[in-house]
C-alpha positions in Angstrom: -76.7 61.4 -181.5 -77.0 58.3 -179.7 -79.6 57.9 -176.9 -76.8 58.2 -174.6 -75.8 61.4 -175.7 -79.5 62.5 -174.7 -80.7 64.2 -171.6 -84.3 64.5 -170.8 -85.5 67.5 -169.4 -88.9 69.2 -168.7 -89.8 72.9 -169.6 -92.5 74.9 -168.8 -93.9 77.2 -171.2 -96.7 79.7 -171.1 -99.4 78.9 -173.4 -98.5 81.5 -176.0 -95.2 80.7 -175.9 -95.4 76.8 -176.8 -98.1 77.7 -179.6 -95.7 80.3 -181.1 -92.9 77.7 -180.6 -94.9 75.0 -182.4 -95.7 77.3 -185.4 -92.2 78.4 -185.6 -90.9 74.7 -185.7 -93.7 73.8 -188.1 -92.9 76.5 -190.4 -89.1 75.7 -190.3 -90.0 72.1 -191.0 -88.3 70.8 -187.6 -89.3 69.2 -184.5 -90.3 71.2 -181.4 -87.4 69.7 -179.7 -85.0 70.7 -182.7 -86.1 74.1 -182.5 -85.4 74.1 -178.8 -82.0 72.6 -179.2 -81.2 75.2 -181.7 -82.3 78.0 -179.9 -80.3 76.8 -176.6 -77.3 76.3 -178.7 -77.8 80.1 -180.1 -78.0 81.4 -176.5 -75.1 79.6 -175.3 -72.9 81.0 -178.2 -74.2 84.6 -177.4 -73.1 84.1 -173.9 -69.6 82.8 -175.0 -69.2 85.7 -176.9 -70.4 88.2 -174.2 -67.2 89.4 -172.4 -69.3 90.7 -169.6 -70.9 87.2 -169.1 -67.4 85.6 -169.3 -66.1 87.7 -166.4 -69.1 86.7 -164.4 -68.4 83.1 -165.3 -65.0 83.4 -164.2 -65.5 85.2 -160.8 -68.2 82.4 -160.2 -65.8 79.8 -160.9 -63.2 81.3 -158.6 -65.8 81.5 -156.0 -67.0 77.9 -156.3 -63.3 76.7 -156.4 -62.7 78.5 -152.9 -65.6 77.0 -151.4 -64.6 73.4 -152.5 -61.1 73.9 -151.2 -62.7 75.0 -147.9 -64.8 71.9 -147.9 -61.9 69.6 -148.7 -59.7 70.8 -145.7 
């Protein structure tokens, strides 16, 4: 992964969450950033497999398409 492939983001966590995340990452032998990326990948994968989410996503895309088409007129 090159620096061009990365996007820096700010994440605000509750102190307990941050401490737990740091402990989990250390126990797994990975950086906190790698642990967060893995959790995000798992979350996105779960959403992709969720048919109700996929339907909401399709509906949202259609609504956005309609709005963009109106703006383009």
